[in-house]
N, C-alpha and C positions, 0 to 999 in steps of 0.2 A: 179863298174864293175858288170854287170848282167849276168844271166845264158846264155842268147843268145850270148854274146860275146865269149863264150867257145864252141859254137856249132860246128864250123869248126874244132877245135882242137879235140873234142870228136870223130868226124868222122875220123880224122887222126889216133887217137889211135886205133879205130876199124879196120881201114885198115891195120895198122901194125900188130895187133893181128891176123887178118884173113889171111894175107899172111904168117904168121908164122905157123898157125894151119893147113891150108888146105893140105899141103903136107903130114901131118901125118894121115889125116882122111882116114879110110878104108884101112889101111896098117897094116902090122904085127908089131906093135909097142909094146915095153915093158910096162908093167903096174906094178906099185908098190902099196902096200897097206899101207897107212899112219895111219890107225886106230891102237890105242893102247888097244882097248877093245875087240878085237876078231871079230868085224864087218868088212865088206869089204868097205873101203873108198878109191877108186882108185885114183891114180894120174899118169900122163904120162909126157913124155918129152915135149909134146905139151903144157900142162898146164904151166909148168915151163918156157919154152922158150917164150911163148906169154906174160906172166906176166913180165918177165925180159925185154922184148922189150918195153912194155908199160911204165914200170918204168923208163927206160933209157930216153925215150922221154919226160916224165913228168919232170924229174930232169933237163934235158937240157933246157926245155922251161920255167918251173915255179919252180926254185930251192927252193923257200920259201914255196911251198905247201907241205902238208903232203900226205902220201900214206898208205892206208889200203888195203891189198890184201890177197888172200887165201893162196898163196904158200910161201910167205916170210914174214919176220918180218915187223911190222908197222914202218913207218918213220915219224917223226914229227906229231904224231896223234893229238896234241893240236893246230896245225896251224889253222888260220882262214879258209882257203880252204883246204880240204882233198879230194883226189881222192880215190874212192872205186872200187876195181877191182876183178872180178871173171873171169879168162881167159876162162874157159870152165865150165859153169854151166850145169850139166848133163853129167858128165864124164862117168857114167855107160852107158848111151845111146851112147856116143861117141865111147867107146871101142867096142860096139856091132854093129857099123856101122849105127846106126839110127840117122837121122838128126834132132832130137828134143833136141838139146843143143844150147847154145849160149854164146857169150861173153857179160858180164855185166859190164857196166861202169857208175859210178855216180860221180858227183861233189857235195860235201857238203860244206856249209858255216855255221860256228858256229854249226855244228852238224846236220843241216837241209839239206836234199837232194834237190838241186835246179835244177838239170838236170840229166836225166837218159837215158841210151840207152841199148837196147838188140839188138845185131848184130848176125845174123846167116850167117856166111861167106860162107857156102856150098850152101845154097839156095839164098844167097845174099839179105837178108831181113834186114831192119832196123825198129825198133820200138823206138820212142823217145818221151820224154815228159818233161815239166818243171813245172808240177803241175797245170798249167792254161790251157794248151792245149797239145794234143798228136797227133803224125803223124806217118804214115807208108810209107815206100818206098821199092819197090821190084819188082819182075817180074810181079806182078798184077798192077803195076802203083803206083802213089802217091795218098794218101787219108788221110783225117782227121780220127782219131780214136775216136769212141764213143761207150760206153757200151750200152747194150740194156735194155729196161725196162722189169722187171719181178716182178709181184706183189706177187706171192705165190710160196712156195717151190715145190708144186706139179707140177709146170710147169718148174722147173729149171733144168739146166744141171750142174753137179758138176765134177770138176777135182781134183785129187791129184796125187802125184808121185807114192806113194804106201802106203797102210795102214800098210804094214809090217815094215815100218820105224818108226811107232808110238809105244809108250808104250802100254801095255794092257789097262790101264785106258783111255788113249787118244783115242785108237782105238774104245773102247766101246762108247765114246762120239761121235766120228766121225760117227759111224754106225747109230746113231739116225738120223743124218742129211741125210746120204746116203739112209736110208729107206724112207725118206720123199720126195725125189726129183724124177723127171721123169727119169733121166738117170745119171749114174756116169761112169766115165772112168778113167783109171790109166795111169800114165806116163806123161812126159812133162816138169817137172822142171820149169825153167824160161819161157819156151814157153807157159805153161798153163796160166800164168798171162797176157801174151801178147794177146792170143786169147780172154781172158776175156775183155781186153781193146778194142779189135777189134769188140766186140759184138757178138761173136760166142758161148760163154758159159756164165754162170751166177755166178758161185761160184768156188773158189779155196780154199781148206783147207789143211794146212800143219803143221808139227811140226818139231822141232829140226833145224830150220833155223839159219844161222849166219847173222851178219849185211851185209856182202857182197852179200848174197843171196837175200836180200830184198830191201836194200837202192836204188839200181838202178831202181827198178821196181815201187817204190812209186810214183815218178813224172809222170810215164807213166799211171798208173792206175788212179790216181787222176786227171791228165790232161784229161783223157778220160771220166771223170764223175763218176768213181767208188769210192769205199770205201775200205780201207785196214787198219786193226787193228790187235791187238792180240785177242786171244779168250776171254780175259777179257775186251775188248773194249778199250785197252790202245794203246799207240804209238807203231808202229811196228818196229821202227828204230833199235832196238837191236836184232831183229829176235825172235826165239823161236816158239811159236804156233801162226800161222798166219791164218787169215780169210780175204779173199778178195771177194768182191761182186760187180756186175755191178749196182745193184739197192739197195738203202738203206733199202727198205722194206724187201727184203729177207736176207740182212745182219742181221737185227734185229731178224728175225725168226730163222736163223741158229744159231746165238749167244745164243738165249734162249735154244735151244736144246744142244748146246755144254756145256753150264753152268749147265744144268740139274736142 
């Protein structure tokens, strides 16, 4: 069974999640803080309801598959196939009424992400990839996703969700790269990685990511011709400190500054 066999099912998962989430968006919904460290890590009824709906569909269709999600305990994490779910990546934007959030879905086999999707149900956009190719579907029509060439940091556009989410030491390292690029912008969460895959920006640098934040995006970025690693040039699958680039040349340049 190949990743493409699951494409229609991934879209069905995205549809179920989107139908669950949309009625909550830009309404007066309650917000809980699930952080135990004093930070603000919001979760809403929309997050929980969407993940529950996707889990129910997976268990009904593929009962032997595992599930790793943000809002509930992992199920069968050692299975050959494991679904990775983040119902609303960018909950802070969601509760502010900003449409730069998305539903992330990945299918992994033996721990490797073989298919990924980011669905923005309010704008009705889909970014999908299998590591070999990546595609977009939405109001702008259908097209192949390709990162853009960028040979030097001085010509690059950089995105991050917020430097305030980084430790002091990591923020210092990030600032080295930020000072070297043409333009930096904040905000975006998963959306930042998708516009990188679409060739609109050149770098995304983040810290403190979880596996469900990054696994769905790896097949999209790599399928579009980009590079995604940790700051140490390791596998990004476990999350942590992540560097994504559209061009290997600026990936190497940014990594040299991050490593200092």
